[in-house]
ZALOMI-728847 format. One record per residue: residue number from 1; residue in three letters; x, y, z of N, C-alpha, C, O, CB in turn. Coordinates in pm, 1 decimal, always signed. Each point is the difference from the previous one (the first is absolute). Glycine has a CB too. Layout:
BEGIN
{guse NUM ALA {X Y Z} {X Y Z} {X Y Z} {X Y Z} {X Y Z}}
...
***
This chain:
BEGIN
{guse 1 UNK {+5294.1 +4311.7 +8049.3} {-34.7 -145.7 -12.9} {+95.5 -76.0 +106.1} {+87.2 +58.2 +64.5} {-158.2 -38.2 -331.8}}
{guse 2 UNK {+43.9 -151.1 +275.8} {+76.7 -61.9 +101.6} {+121.8 -99.1 -71.1} {+38.1 +43.7 -108.6} {-266.6 -30.2 +276.1}}
{guse 3 UNK {+282.0 -115.7 -130.8} {+79.9 -64.4 -48.5} {-19.0 -158.9 -28.7} {-75.6 -57.7 +78.2} {+184.4 +247.1 +19.6}}
{guse 4 UNK {-62.8 -248.8 -177.1} {-12.7 -129.5 -22.8} {+123.9 -81.3 +6.0} {+103.7 +50.3 -43.2} {-286.4 +17.4 -78.5}}
{guse 5 UNK {+183.5 -197.4 +174.4} {+102.0 -101.8 +16.7} {-21.3 -86.5 -134.0} {-107.1 -57.3 -20.0} {+110.0 +55.2 +300.1}}
{guse 6 UNK {+106.7 -4.7 -372.9} {-6.5 -78.9 -121.9} {+95.4 -105.2 +8.1} {+117.4 +25.3 +27.3} {-189.7 +159.4 -156.9}}
{guse 7 UNK {+28.6 -311.5 +106.2} {+106.6 -107.4 -8.4} {-14.3 -47.9 -172.4} {-105.5 -15.0 -61.6} {+82.6 -80.1 +361.1}}
{guse 8 UNK {+152.6 +78.6 -348.1} {+28.5 -26.4 -133.3} {+91.8 -119.9 -0.3} {+82.2 -24.8 +88.3} {-114.5 +265.8 -157.9}}
{guse 9 UNK {+7.1 -321.7 -52.6} {+86.2 -116.4 -22.7} {+78.4 +28.0 -112.1} {-61.8 +15.8 -105.3} {-89.8 -171.0 +198.0}}
{guse 10 UNK {+278.7 +165.5 -94.9} {+98.7 +29.3 -114.6} {+72.0 -122.1 -34.2} {+56.7 -67.4 +86.0} {-24.3 +300.6 -15.8}}
{guse 11 UNK {-33.7 -263.1 -195.2} {+67.8 -127.7 -54.8} {+141.0 +72.2 -79.3} {-6.3 +98.3 -73.7} {-254.4 -268.3 +31.4}}
{guse 12 UNK {+369.7 +104.7 +73.1} {+118.9 +47.7 -75.5} {+6.2 -64.7 -119.3} {-64.4 -103.4 -17.6} {+183.9 +150.2 +205.1}}
{guse 13 UNK {-37.6 +9.2 -287.3} {+5.6 -54.2 -141.5} {+58.7 -142.8 +5.3} {-31.4 -83.1 -85.2} {+63.5 +320.8 -17.2}}
{guse 14 UNK {+48.8 -264.0 +197.5} {+76.4 -130.1 +0.1} {+46.8 -33.8 +153.4} {-3.2 +88.3 +85.6} {+90.7 -42.0 -342.3}}
{guse 15 UNK {-46.8 -170.6 +284.1} {+61.6 -23.2 +123.3} {+147.9 +41.7 +17.3} {+58.5 -6.8 +108.1} {-219.2 -170.6 -99.5}}
{guse 16 UNK {+218.4 +222.4 -127.6} {+146.1 +47.1 +14.7} {+5.4 +125.9 +46.1} {+110.1 +40.9 +37.0} {-37.1 -169.4 -205.4}}
{guse 17 UNK {-179.6 +209.7 +175.8} {+0.6 +144.8 +32.9} {+29.1 -9.7 +157.4} {-71.2 -77.4 +64.0} {-108.0 +169.5 -263.3}}
{guse 18 UNK {+268.8 -26.6 +260.1} {+31.8 +2.1 +131.9} {-128.6 +65.5 +72.5} {-31.0 +113.4 -36.4} {+296.7 -100.8 -14.0}}
{guse 19 UNK {-346.1 -78.7 +154.9} {-80.1 +34.0 +64.7} {+13.1 +135.6 +84.1} {-93.4 +78.9 +14.3} {+62.1 -312.8 -41.2}}
{guse 20 UNK {+151.6 +249.7 +77.4} {+45.6 +119.3 +90.6} {+7.9 +139.0 -87.8} {-22.0 +113.6 +42.2} {+170.2 -287.6 +112.9}}
{guse 21 UNK {-112.4 +136.1 -283.7} {+7.6 +117.1 -87.7} {-137.0 +47.0 -42.0} {-17.7 +120.8 -15.3} {+237.9 -198.5 -65.3}}
{guse 22 UNK {-322.2 -10.8 +59.9} {-130.6 +28.2 -13.7} {-46.1 +78.1 +116.9} {-47.7 +111.8 -19.2} {+19.0 -308.7 -116.8}}
{guse 23 UNK {+37.7 +152.7 +244.9} {-49.1 +58.3 +109.5} {+39.7 +159.0 +26.3} {-84.2 +82.7 +35.0} {+87.8 -327.4 +45.6}}
{guse 24 UNK {+127.8 +273.9 -101.1} {+65.4 +119.1 -20.2} {-51.9 +89.9 -101.3} {-21.9 +120.0 +17.0} {+198.8 -235.6 +57.3}}
{guse 25 UNK {-197.2 +42.1 -192.6} {-67.6 +89.2 -116.7} {-166.6 +25.9 +40.9} {-54.5 +102.4 -41.1} {+233.9 -221.1 -164.6}}
{guse 26 UNK {-229.6 +53.3 +260.7} {-155.5 +3.3 +46.1} {+6.1 +112.4 +90.9} {-70.0 +97.6 -27.2} {+0.6 -352.9 +15.2}}
{guse 27 UNK {+146.2 +257.4 +122.0} {-7.6 +107.5 +111.4} {+51.1 +129.4 -55.0} {-39.1 +104.6 +51.7} {+74.5 -273.6 +134.0}}
{guse 28 UNK {+45.8 +170.9 -282.8} {+66.9 +138.7 -61.5} {-120.4 +51.7 -103.7} {-11.9 +120.6 -21.6} {+300.7 -205.1 +28.9}}
{guse 29 UNK {-356.9 +9.8 -55.7} {-109.7 +37.9 -122.4} {-127.1 +62.2 +80.9} {-46.0 +107.5 -38.3} {+117.3 -324.3 -144.2}}
{guse 30 UNK {-119.2 +159.7 +277.0} {-119.2 +38.6 +66.4} {+5.3 +29.4 +160.2} {+44.8 -79.6 +82.5} {-145.3 -57.1 -270.0}}
{guse 31 UNK {+47.2 +264.0 +216.4} {+6.8 +47.6 +146.6} {-116.0 -68.2 +60.7} {-102.2 -23.8 -64.4} {+209.7 +257.4 +24.6}}
{guse 32 UNK {-91.8 -264.7 +163.0} {-114.6 -70.0 +72.0} {-0.9 -152.1 -9.1} {-100.0 -66.3 +27.6} {-31.4 +267.4 -73.9}}
{guse 33 UNK {+244.3 -252.3 +7.4} {+10.3 -151.3 +23.0} {+15.3 -33.8 +126.0} {+89.0 +59.8 +60.5} {-0.2 -88.2 -253.2}}
{guse 34 UNK {-160.2 -63.1 +258.9} {+17.4 -23.8 +147.6} {+90.9 -136.2 +5.7} {+91.5 -13.8 +81.2} {-338.0 +132.6 -5.1}}
{guse 35 UNK {+213.7 -206.0 -161.3} {+55.5 -146.0 +15.9} {+15.8 -66.9 -142.9} {-86.6 +9.5 -86.9} {-34.2 -37.2 +324.3}}
{guse 36 UNK {+224.7 -32.0 -250.8} {+32.1 -94.8 -113.4} {+28.0 -127.9 +52.2} {+92.9 -14.2 +79.5} {-4.5 +185.7 -215.8}}
{guse 37 UNK {-171.3 -283.4 +93.9} {+45.2 -129.0 +60.1} {-4.6 -102.4 -131.6} {-71.3 +12.4 -99.6} {-30.7 +39.0 +367.0}}
{guse 38 UNK {+191.2 -147.7 -240.9} {+20.1 -82.5 -112.8} {-104.9 -127.8 +23.9} {-20.0 -49.5 +110.9} {+288.6 +133.5 -146.4}}
{guse 39 UNK {-327.3 -125.4 -79.4} {-111.4 -106.0 +13.4} {+55.3 -119.7 -96.0} {-0.6 +23.4 -120.9} {-216.6 +158.8 +164.7}}
{guse 40 UNK {+263.5 -304.7 -0.2} {+46.4 -85.8 -106.1} {-90.3 -64.7 -95.1} {-102.8 -54.6 +40.0} {+260.8 +23.9 +109.1}}
{guse 41 UNK {-125.1 +33.6 -274.7} {-84.1 -50.9 -101.0} {+40.1 -144.1 -41.1} {-86.5 -87.3 -7.3} {+49.7 +324.0 -69.3}}
{guse 42 UNK {+154.1 -259.9 +52.5} {+66.0 -116.0 -44.5} {+95.9 +14.6 -83.9} {+10.9 +99.9 -71.1} {-181.6 -195.6 +104.6}}
{guse 43 UNK {+268.9 -24.5 -34.6} {+120.1 +9.1 -93.5} {+85.4 +113.3 +38.3} {+73.7 +44.5 -88.1} {-200.9 -140.5 -98.6}}
{guse 44 UNK {+129.9 +149.7 +302.2} {+99.0 +127.5 +16.0} {-72.7 +146.3 -25.2} {+51.3 +108.8 +26.0} {+149.4 -269.5 -116.6}}
{guse 45 UNK {-314.5 +141.5 +41.7} {-66.0 +123.9 -22.8} {-97.0 +37.3 +109.5} {-80.5 -81.1 +45.9} {+108.5 +39.1 -283.3}}
{guse 46 UNK {-17.7 +169.2 +278.4} {-54.3 +77.2 +101.8} {-113.7 +103.0 -52.3} {+21.8 +64.1 -102.8} {+207.2 -95.0 +222.7}}
{guse 47 UNK {-339.6 +44.9 -54.8} {-83.0 +116.7 -21.9} {+42.2 +97.0 +107.5} {+57.7 -36.6 +102.4} {-255.3 -93.2 -204.9}}
{guse 48 UNK {+165.4 +259.5 +74.3} {+24.2 +86.1 +119.3} {-139.1 +75.1 +34.9} {-60.6 +64.0 -85.9} {+323.3 -29.2 +19.6}}
{guse 49 UNK {-310.0 -48.3 +204.7} {-95.1 +54.7 +51.0} {+31.5 +132.9 +59.8} {+75.6 +11.5 +96.5} {-157.8 -227.7 -75.8}}
{guse 50 UNK {+18.2 +325.0 -84.4} {+10.6 +134.4 +44.0} {-99.0 +69.3 +49.8} {-105.5 +13.5 -62.0} {+242.8 -15.5 -71.6}}
{guse 51 UNK {-115.3 +56.1 +254.9} {-125.1 +66.3 +84.9} {+45.0 +157.9 -5.0} {+108.5 +40.4 +41.9} {-168.9 -264.7 +146.6}}
{guse 52 UNK {-32.0 +299.0 -241.5} {+18.6 +153.3 +5.6} {-117.2 +50.8 +52.9} {-107.7 -58.5 -11.4} {+253.2 +77.0 -177.2}}
{guse 53 UNK {-128.1 +108.2 +257.4} {-119.6 +88.4 +32.6} {-9.7 +129.5 -114.8} {+92.5 +74.5 -32.4} {-61.7 -141.9 +313.2}}
{guse 54 UNK {-137.2 +68.9 -318.7} {-18.2 +113.9 -106.6} {-123.1 +86.5 +24.0} {-93.0 -46.5 +66.0} {+202.6 -101.0 -236.1}}
{guse 55 UNK {-115.2 +267.0 +121.8} {-133.8 +66.5 +16.7} {-128.1 -58.4 -78.6} {+0.4 -48.1 -113.3} {+145.7 +249.6 +148.8}}
{guse 56 UNK {-241.7 -187.9 +40.2} {-130.6 -63.8 -67.2} {-61.6 +92.5 -105.6} {-105.1 +61.3 +18.9} {+50.3 -183.8 +199.0}}
{guse 57 UNK {+128.5 +128.5 -332.2} {-54.6 +77.9 -98.1} {-36.6 -82.8 -109.0} {+42.8 -115.4 -0.8} {+79.4 +301.0 +70.0}}
{guse 58 UNK {-213.0 -134.8 -184.9} {-27.1 -68.2 -98.6} {+115.9 -25.8 -99.5} {+69.8 +94.1 -37.6} {-288.5 -10.8 +84.6}}
{guse 59 UNK {+239.3 -206.4 -88.7} {+115.6 -31.9 -83.0} {+152.7 -26.6 +64.6} {+98.9 -32.7 -65.7} {-243.7 +172.9 -91.5}}
{guse 60 UNK {+139.5 -118.1 +301.2} {+111.3 -12.4 +61.5} {+61.0 -140.1 -0.9} {+121.0 -16.9 -14.5} {-202.1 +203.3 +137.1}}
{guse 61 UNK {-5.7 -285.8 -106.7} {+46.8 -145.8 -11.5} {+53.5 -37.4 -125.9} {+101.0 -69.8 -9.0} {-261.4 +13.8 +161.2}}
{guse 62 UNK {+86.1 +107.1 -267.1} {+65.5 -30.2 -107.6} {+130.2 +58.5 -45.7} {+79.3 -62.0 -70.9} {-287.4 +18.8 +35.0}}
{guse 63 UNK {+227.0 +166.8 +79.9} {+116.1 +73.9 -7.7} {+121.7 -85.5 +75.0} {+107.3 -27.0 -54.0} {-257.3 +256.9 +44.2}}
{guse 64 UNK {+117.1 -261.5 +125.5} {+84.6 -72.0 +76.7} {+61.5 -128.2 -68.4} {+121.0 -19.3 -11.8} {-253.5 +114.7 +198.1}}
{guse 65 UNK {+27.8 -184.7 -232.0} {+24.5 -108.8 -83.2} {+83.6 +32.0 -119.9} {+96.0 -71.5 -28.9} {-302.5 -16.2 +108.9}}
{guse 66 UNK {+176.9 +182.2 -143.9} {+79.2 +36.4 -132.4} {+142.3 +34.4 +15.7} {+88.0 -36.9 -77.7} {-292.2 +121.6 -7.5}}
{guse 67 UNK {+224.6 -1.6 +204.7} {+125.7 +29.3 +39.1} {+94.3 -126.8 +38.5} {+120.1 -3.1 -26.7} {-229.5 +221.8 +98.6}}
{guse 68 UNK {+45.8 -312.8 -12.1} {+77.9 -112.0 +57.4} {+18.7 -94.8 -129.4} {+111.1 -49.6 -18.3} {-211.8 +66.9 +281.2}}
{guse 69 UNK {+14.9 -39.2 -336.7} {+8.5 -66.1 -123.0} {+106.5 +46.2 -102.4} {+47.0 -75.4 -85.3} {-278.9 +37.9 +129.9}}
{guse 70 UNK {+267.9 +174.0 -28.6} {+96.5 +63.4 -82.3} {+144.3 -7.0 +67.5} {+93.4 +55.6 -57.7} {-282.4 +98.3 -35.7}}
{guse 71 UNK {+208.0 -214.9 +203.6} {+116.6 -30.2 +60.4} {+74.6 -103.1 -87.4} {-48.5 -109.4 -28.9} {-52.0 +165.4 +254.9}}
{guse 72 UNK {+234.6 -9.0 -270.2} {+93.1 -117.9 -81.1} {+0.0 -116.8 +89.3} {+22.5 +6.7 +120.9} {+147.0 +154.7 -241.1}}
{guse 73 UNK {-196.7 -272.1 +52.9} {+4.5 -133.0 +60.8} {-124.2 -70.4 +36.5} {-2.7 -118.6 +32.8} {+200.0 +196.5 +43.5}}
{guse 74 UNK {-319.4 +13.9 -84.5} {-127.2 -30.1 +40.5} {-78.3 -53.3 -130.7} {-1.6 +64.3 -105.0} {+14.5 +116.2 +303.6}}
{guse 75 UNK {-65.4 -281.4 -184.6} {-77.9 -87.1 -116.9} {-142.7 +82.4 -1.2} {-38.5 +70.7 -93.1} {+157.3 -343.8 +138.5}}
{guse 76 UNK {-191.4 +248.0 +82.4} {-119.5 +36.5 +24.0} {-22.2 +43.2 +149.8} {+61.9 -46.0 +96.0} {-121.4 -101.2 -287.9}}
{guse 77 UNK {-35.8 +239.8 +195.9} {-52.5 +31.2 +149.7} {-151.4 -1.5 +0.3} {-71.2 +54.2 -84.6} {+273.4 +97.7 +141.2}}
{guse 78 UNK {-245.9 -226.1 +57.5} {-148.9 -8.1 +8.7} {-28.9 +43.7 +139.6} {+76.6 -23.3 +93.4} {-107.7 -168.2 -264.2}}
{guse 79 UNK {-89.2 +260.0 +182.8} {-48.1 +53.6 +135.9} {-85.1 -134.6 +43.6} {-84.7 -56.6 -69.1} {+68.4 +349.7 +14.8}}
{guse 80 UNK {+61.8 -330.8 +190.6} {-73.4 -110.3 +53.4} {-91.4 +36.8 +111.6} {-87.3 -78.0 +37.9} {+269.5 -60.7 -105.0}}
{guse 81 UNK {-164.4 +252.8 +119.0} {-71.9 +48.8 +111.0} {-1.6 +133.6 +20.4} {+107.5 +57.4 -17.2} {-65.2 -243.1 +104.4}}
{guse 82 UNK {-150.9 +260.8 -49.9} {-0.1 +140.0 +35.4} {-103.0 +12.1 +127.5} {-113.3 -47.8 -6.9} {+170.5 +129.8 -253.6}}
{guse 83 UNK {-7.7 -12.9 +379.4} {-73.1 +24.4 +88.3} {-4.5 +150.1 +44.1} {+102.2 +68.5 -0.9} {-66.0 -302.3 +46.5}}
{guse 84 UNK {-139.2 +275.0 -12.9} {+0.3 +158.1 +53.8} {+49.1 +11.1 +131.3} {-33.3 -82.9 +84.7} {-159.6 +140.5 -211.2}}
{guse 85 UNK {+274.7 +43.5 +154.9} {+71.3 +10.4 +140.5} {-106.2 +70.2 +74.9} {-68.9 +80.1 -63.2} {+325.9 -64.2 -8.1}}
{guse 86 UNK {-281.8 -36.0 +206.6} {-94.4 +68.9 +89.5} {+85.7 +89.2 +99.2} {-56.1 +68.2 +85.8} {-122.8 -265.9 -104.3}}
***
């Protein structure tokens, strides 16, 4: 099979959690993370936009979403975009 590019939006549990610590934990938890960017939400809270390249297999995106949601300090993970790589 091919590969897909997945964009996820991660919400931290609170604005008090250092964003750099979350970025480090995310990259250590999942292989294939290409980019992690901050997106300001308000009142000092940032969402993290994560881009990853994964295999195009059944359930792979759900597994990625679950792994990222399980990172300590992350309240929720939501897939916002999936594109097949050519």
